[in-house]
C-alpha atoms as a printed R data frame, in Angstrom:
   type eleno elety resid chain resno       x      y      z
1  ATOM     1    CA   MET     A     1 -10.490 -4.769 32.695
2  ATOM     2    CA   ASP     A     2 -10.799 -7.814 30.435
3  ATOM     3    CA   ASP     A     3  -9.767 -8.110 26.777
4  ATOM     4    CA   GLU     A     4 -13.257 -7.413 25.472
5  ATOM     5    CA   GLU     A     5 -13.529 -4.193 27.487
6  ATOM     6    CA   ARG     A     6 -10.096 -3.106 26.254
7  ATOM     7    CA   ALA     A     7 -11.103 -3.800 22.656
8  ATOM     8    CA   VAL     A     8 -14.300 -1.742 23.049
9  ATOM     9    CA   ARG     A     9 -12.362  1.101 24.658
10 ATOM    10    CA   PHE     A    10  -9.795  1.037 21.853
11 ATOM    11    CA   GLU     A    11 -12.512  1.034 19.180
12 ATOM    12    CA   LEU     A    12 -14.143  4.088 20.738
13 ATOM    13    CA   ALA     A    13 -10.784  5.863 20.835
14 ATOM    14    CA   LEU     A    14 -10.048  4.923 17.222
15 ATOM    15    CA   ARG     A    15 -13.451  6.055 15.982
16 ATOM    16    CA   SER     A    16 -13.039  9.323 17.899
17 ATOM    17    CA   LEU     A    17 -10.155 10.143 15.552
18 ATOM    18    CA   PHE     A    18 -12.387 10.320 12.466
19 ATOM    19    CA   PRO     A    19 -13.729 13.866 13.015
20 ATOM    20    CA   ARG     A    20 -10.255 15.044 13.994
21 ATOM    21    CA   TRP     A    21  -8.830 13.700 10.740
22 ATOM    22    CA   ARG     A    22 -11.387 15.707  8.792
23 ATOM    23    CA   ALA     A    23 -10.927 18.876 10.860
24 ATOM    24    CA   CYS     A    24  -7.125 18.782 11.057
25 ATOM    25    CA   ALA     A    25  -6.142 17.622  7.600
26 ATOM    26    CA   GLY     A    26  -9.287 17.351  5.498
27 ATOM    27    CA   LEU     A    27  -9.056 13.552  5.597
28 ATOM    28    CA   GLN     A    28 -11.916 11.110  5.242
29 ATOM    29    CA   GLN     A    29 -11.819  7.946  7.313
30 ATOM    30    CA   GLY     A    30 -11.397  5.919  4.115
31 ATOM    31    CA   ARG     A    31 -11.305  2.177  4.613
32 ATOM    32    CA   VAL     A    32 -10.786  2.266  8.379
33 ATOM    33    CA   PRO     A    33 -14.486  1.740  9.277
34 ATOM    34    CA   GLN     A    34 -14.665 -1.261  6.941
35 ATOM    35    CA   LEU     A    35 -11.512 -2.707  8.495
36 ATOM    36    CA   ILE     A    36 -12.967 -2.197 11.981
37 ATOM    37    CA   ASN     A    37 -16.185 -3.953 10.935
38 ATOM    38    CA   SER     A    38 -14.346 -6.911  9.434
39 ATOM    39    CA   GLN     A    39 -11.335 -7.260 11.756
40 ATOM    40    CA   GLY     A    40 -12.278 -5.350 14.893
41 ATOM    41    CA   ALA     A    41 -10.510 -2.152 15.934
42 ATOM    42    CA   VAL     A    42  -7.358 -3.885 17.182
43 ATOM    43    CA   GLY     A    43  -7.122 -5.993 14.017
44 ATOM    44    CA   ALA     A    44  -7.682 -2.921 11.845
45 ATOM    45    CA   ALA     A    45  -4.980 -0.957 13.654
46 ATOM    46    CA   LYS     A    46  -2.531 -3.855 13.378
47 ATOM    47    CA   HIS     A    47  -3.295 -4.181  9.671
48 ATOM    48    CA   LEU     A    48  -2.714 -0.479  9.039
49 ATOM    49    CA   LEU     A    49   0.398 -0.253 11.196
50 ATOM    50    CA   ARG     A    50   2.195 -3.250  9.680
51 ATOM    51    CA   SER     A    51   3.230 -1.180  6.706
52 ATOM    52    CA   HIS     A    52   6.795  0.043  6.694
53 ATOM    53    CA   GLU     A    53   5.702  2.952  4.501
54 ATOM    54    CA   LEU     A    54   4.032  6.043  5.899
55 ATOM    55    CA   SER     A    55   0.412  6.372  4.809
56 ATOM    56    CA   ASN     A    56  -0.815  9.502  3.066
57 ATOM    57    CA   GLY     A    57  -3.061 10.153  6.054
58 ATOM    58    CA   PHE     A    58  -0.155  9.937  8.496
59 ATOM    59    CA   ILE     A    59   1.912 12.272  6.300
60 ATOM    60    CA   ARG     A    60  -0.903 14.820  6.060
61 ATOM    61    CA   LEU     A    61  -1.509 14.747  9.807
62 ATOM    62    CA   ARG     A    62   2.225 15.005 10.506
63 ATOM    63    CA   ASP     A    63   2.555 17.945  8.114
64 ATOM    64    CA   SER     A    64  -0.418 19.588  9.850
65 ATOM    65    CA   GLY     A    65   1.349 19.220 13.195
66 ATOM    66    CA   ARG     A    66  -1.253 16.736 14.421
67 ATOM    67    CA   LEU     A    67   0.592 13.536 15.235
68 ATOM    68    CA   ASP     A    68  -1.733 13.335 18.235
69 ATOM    69    CA   ALA     A    69  -4.531 12.423 15.800
70 ATOM    70    CA   THR     A    70  -2.736  9.406 14.298
71 ATOM    71    CA   ILE     A    71  -3.380  5.734 14.914
72 ATOM    72    CA   GLU     A    72   0.316  5.462 15.753
73 ATOM    73    CA   TYR     A    73  -0.137  7.933 18.597
74 ATOM    74    CA   LEU     A    74  -3.228  6.135 19.802
75 ATOM    75    CA   VAL     A    75  -1.360  2.864 20.277
76 ATOM    76    CA   VAL     A    76   1.408  4.451 22.343
77 ATOM    77    CA   VAL     A    77  -0.844  6.376 24.730
78 ATOM    78    CA   PRO     A    78  -0.750  4.605 28.114
79 ATOM    79    CA   GLY     A    79  -4.134  3.350 29.228
80 ATOM    80    CA   VAL     A    80  -5.795  3.640 25.821
81 ATOM    81    CA   ASN     A    81  -4.325  0.634 24.138
82 ATOM    82    CA   GLU     A    82  -3.229 -2.189 26.345
83 ATOM    83    CA   THR     A    83  -3.717 -4.765 23.597
84 ATOM    84    CA   CYS     A    84  -0.652 -4.163 21.410
85 ATOM    85    CA   ARG     A    85   2.591 -5.928 22.076
86 ATOM    86    CA   VAL     A    86   5.457 -3.864 23.472
87 ATOM    87    CA   ASP     A    87   7.623 -4.287 20.347
88 ATOM    88    CA   ALA     A    88   4.825 -2.925 18.141
89 ATOM    89    CA   VAL     A    89   4.461  0.092 20.424
90 ATOM    90    CA   ARG     A    90   8.199  0.749 20.237
91 ATOM    91    CA   ARG     A    91   8.114  0.697 16.410
92 ATOM    92    CA   ARG     A    92   5.216  3.157 16.375
93 ATOM    93    CA   SER     A    93   6.997  5.404 18.871
94 ATOM    94    CA   ARG     A    94   9.980  5.579 16.521
95 ATOM    95    CA   ARG     A    95   7.685  6.504 13.633
96 ATOM    96    CA   LEU     A    96   6.272  9.387 15.663
97 ATOM    97    CA   SER     A    97   9.694 10.683 16.619
98 ATOM    98    CA   SER     A    98  11.188 10.628 13.122
């Protein structure tokens, strides 16, 4: 699988979270679609995950017991995201376990 195919696969996985956010925690997708359109799905995820602070969306999903619907979870799932560097995945794994 080449980089373009991986990016398309990741975008589909990221966009598949939108209805789950609404159903699980009453969240709207907010600025994520705009970020995907301007930076691509991988760029959008990197932008959102650079923050050292937990987002309100992450907190609401965590409090709803739905860490499996977070972008953080998406980047650590083997086979879904093969485009993030290993160190970034490790940081996101720590966020999910804390």
